C-alpha positions in Angstrom: 20.2 87.1 98.5 18.1 87.7 95.4 21.2 88.4 93.4 22.8 85.1 94.5 19.7 83.1 93.4 19.7 84.8 90.0 23.4 84.0 89.6 22.8 80.3 90.4 19.9 80.1 87.9 22.1 81.7 85.2 24.9 79.3 85.9 22.4 76.3 85.7 21.0 77.6 82.4 24.4 78.0 81.0 25.4 74.6 82.1 22.3 73.1 80.6 22.9 74.8 77.2 26.5 73.6 77.3 25.5 70.0 78.0 22.7 70.2 75.3 25.2 71.4 72.7 27.8 68.9 73.7 25.3 66.0 73.4 24.1 67.3 70.0 27.7 67.6 68.6 28.6 64.1 70.0 25.5 62.5 68.6 25.9 64.2 65.2 29.6 63.7 64.8 30.2 60.4 66.6 27.1 58.4 67.6 25.2 58.7 64.3 28.1 57.9 62.0 28.8 54.9 64.2 25.2 53.8 64.0 24.8 54.4 60.2 28.4 53.5 59.3 28.4 56.6 57.3 32.1 56.1 56.2 31.0 52.9 54.4 28.3 54.7 52.3 28.5 53.9 48.6 27.2 55.9 45.7 25.0 53.6 43.5 26.3 53.7 39.9 24.0 54.0 36.9 23.7 50.6 35.2 20.5 51.3 33.2 20.5 50.6 29.4 23.5 48.2 29.6 23.5 44.4 29.4 22.6 42.5 32.7 26.0 40.9 32.8 27.8 44.3 32.6 25.5 45.8 35.2 26.0 43.0 37.6 29.8 43.2 37.2 29.8 47.0 37.8 27.6 46.7 40.9 29.7 43.8 42.4 32.9 45.8 41.8 31.4 48.7 43.8 30.5 46.4 46.8 26.9 46.0 46.0 24.7 43.0 45.5 22.9 42.9 42.2 19.6 40.9 42.0 17.4 40.4 39.0 13.9 41.7 39.5 10.9 41.6 37.2 11.2 41.3 33.5 9.4 43.7 31.2 8.6 43.8 27.4 10.4 46.6 25.7 10.9 47.1 22.0 13.6 49.9 22.4 16.4 47.7 23.7 17.4 44.1 23.0 16.4 41.4 25.5 18.6 41.2 28.6 19.2 44.9 29.0 18.5 46.7 32.3 15.6 49.1 32.0 15.3 50.3 35.7 17.2 49.8 38.9 16.3 50.2 42.5 17.8 52.1 44.4 18.3 54.7 41.7 21.7 55.9 40.5 23.3 58.4 42.7 21.7 57.0 46.0 23.9 56.7 49.0 23.6 53.1 50.5 25.6 50.8 52.8 28.1 48.4 51.4 26.5 45.1 50.4 23.1 46.7 49.7 20.9 44.8 47.2 20.3 46.5 43.9 17.2 45.2 42.0 17.4 45.2 38.3 14.4 45.3 35.9 15.5 43.5 32.8 13.9 43.9 29.3 12.4 40.9 27.5 12.5 42.6 24.0 9.5 42.9 21.8 6.3 41.1 23.0 5.6 38.0 20.8 2.0 36.9 20.3 -0.3 35.2 17.8 -1.4 37.2 14.8 -5.1 38.1 15.0 -7.5 37.4 12.1 -8.1 40.5 9.9 -9.9 38.8 6.9 -13.6 39.5 6.7 -13.3 42.6 8.9 -14.0 46.2 7.8 -11.0 48.2 6.9 -11.5 50.7 9.7 -11.9 47.9 12.2 -8.6 46.4 11.0 -6.8 49.7 11.7 -8.1 49.6 15.3 -7.0 46.0 15.7 -3.5 46.7 14.4 -3.2 49.7 16.7 -4.5 47.9 19.7 -1.9 45.1 19.2 0.9 47.6 18.5 1.3 46.4 15.0 2.0 48.8 12.0 0.0 49.0 8.8 2.1 48.5 5.7 1.1 48.2 2.1 -2.6 48.3 1.2 -3.6 46.6 -2.1 -7.2 46.7 -3.5 -8.9 44.4 -5.9 -12.2 43.1 -7.0 -13.7 40.2 -5.1 -16.8 38.1 -5.8 -17.3 37.2 -2.1 -16.3 40.1 0.2 -18.0 43.5 -0.2 -16.2 46.8 -0.7 -13.8 47.9 2.1 -13.5 44.5 3.7 -10.1 42.9 4.1 -9.7 39.8 2.0 -6.1 38.9 2.8 -3.2 39.6 5.2 0.5 39.3 4.8 0.9 37.2 8.0 -1.6 34.6 8.6 -3.8 34.2 11.6 -2.1 32.3 14.5 1.5 32.8 13.3 3.8 34.5 15.8 4.3 38.3 15.5 6.1 40.9 17.6 5.0 44.4 18.5 6.0 47.0 15.9 5.8 44.4 13.0 4.5 45.6 9.6 1.3 44.0 8.3 0.2 44.3 4.6 -3.4 43.9 3.7 -5.6 43.4 0.6 -8.9 45.2 0.6 -12.0 44.3 -1.5 -13.3 46.6 -4.2 -16.5 44.6 -4.3 -17.9 42.6 -7.2 -16.3 43.2 -10.5 -18.8 45.5 -12.5 -20.0 44.8 -16.0 -19.5 48.4 -17.0 -16.8 50.8 -15.9 -17.7 54.4 -15.5 -15.3 57.3 -15.6 -15.1 59.1 -12.3 -14.8 62.8 -11.7 -11.5 63.6 -10.2 -11.2 67.4 -11.1 -10.4 69.3 -8.0 -9.2 66.2 -6.1 -5.5 65.9 -5.0 -3.3 63.6 -7.0 -3.3 61.0 -4.2 -7.2 61.1 -4.0 -7.5 60.8 -7.8 -5.2 57.8 -8.0 -7.3 56.0 -5.4 -10.7 56.9 -7.1 -9.5 55.8 -10.5 -8.1 52.6 -9.2 -11.3 51.8 -7.4 -13.1 52.4 -10.6 -11.1 49.7 -12.3 -9.2 52.2 -14.5 -5.7 53.6 -14.6 -4.3 57.1 -14.1 -2.3 57.5 -17.3 -0.4 60.5 -18.6 0.2 63.4 -16.2 0.8 66.9 -17.4 1.6 69.9 -15.2 0.3 73.4 -15.4 1.6 76.3 -13.4 -1.1 78.1 -11.5 -1.3 80.1 -8.2 -5.0 79.6 -7.8 -4.9 76.0 -6.4 -2.8 74.0 -4.2 0.0 72.0 -5.9 -0.9 68.5 -7.1 -4.6 69.3 -7.6 -6.3 67.9 -10.7 -7.2 70.7 -13.1 -8.7 68.6 -15.9 -9.2 65.1 -17.3 -9.4 63.8 -20.9 -12.5 61.6 -20.3 -15.9 62.9 -19.4 -17.2 61.7 -16.0 -20.0 59.2 -16.4 -18.7 57.7 -19.7 -18.8 54.0 -19.9 -15.4 52.5 -20.8 -13.5 49.2 -20.7 -11.7 47.9 -17.7 -8.1 49.2 -17.5 -8.6 52.2 -19.7 -6.4 55.2 -18.8 -7.5 58.6 -17.8 -5.0 61.4 -18.6 -5.0 64.4 -16.2 -3.5 67.9 -15.9 -2.1 68.7 -12.5 -1.4 72.1 -10.9 2.1 73.1 -9.9 3.9 76.2 -8.6 6.5 78.3 -10.4 10.1 77.2 -9.8 10.7 80.3 -7.6 7.8 79.4 -5.3 8.8 75.7 -5.2 12.3 76.7 -3.9 10.8 78.8 -1.2 
């Protein structure tokens, strides 16, 4: 009697397992594909970084429905190019699925801010904040604006500019002095010396080079005018500049 009961229970368990497996296989292989239409799944092609017209054509040919989404400023690609897509490339979707395209508007255009009358350091910040690039810096004497203040800009305030545009400025050297004093540029780099001499209202004249291993290349070793000497505007200061040997320069 006990044995018969165990046999019946075993048969019922086996039957239950069989039914569960059969239902699982039927659902996985038949019911779910019918529900999701798996055989109609489409791989979304990559249409980023191509023109909107080309992207729409490719998506339509693949049985998808392209829709223009938001527009976004971008200076890398021309206006009208696709920057992002949703769903992403490689996604499996149903036929007729909408694919939203984020299209670039090109560089952002805005009104040029005013730089005149502002300190040179503040101007650097303004340009950086507006994604503009600093170009050429000219310096000259000015009877109105103090030293290191911008007195002119290459693109006037209010004119249209785009991100990444180059802006040249003119910076005041202050009021033109009655006497011009020779500055001390010994030990300065050639670049520093040129700026110092220019600000002093003088000119960096003849340059001679002397081989030395004690200082970095392009360091001023000596100057022909004694620092502190009163001279005329535009006088030239001749300098001797350090350089390396030919062998070291090749290395």
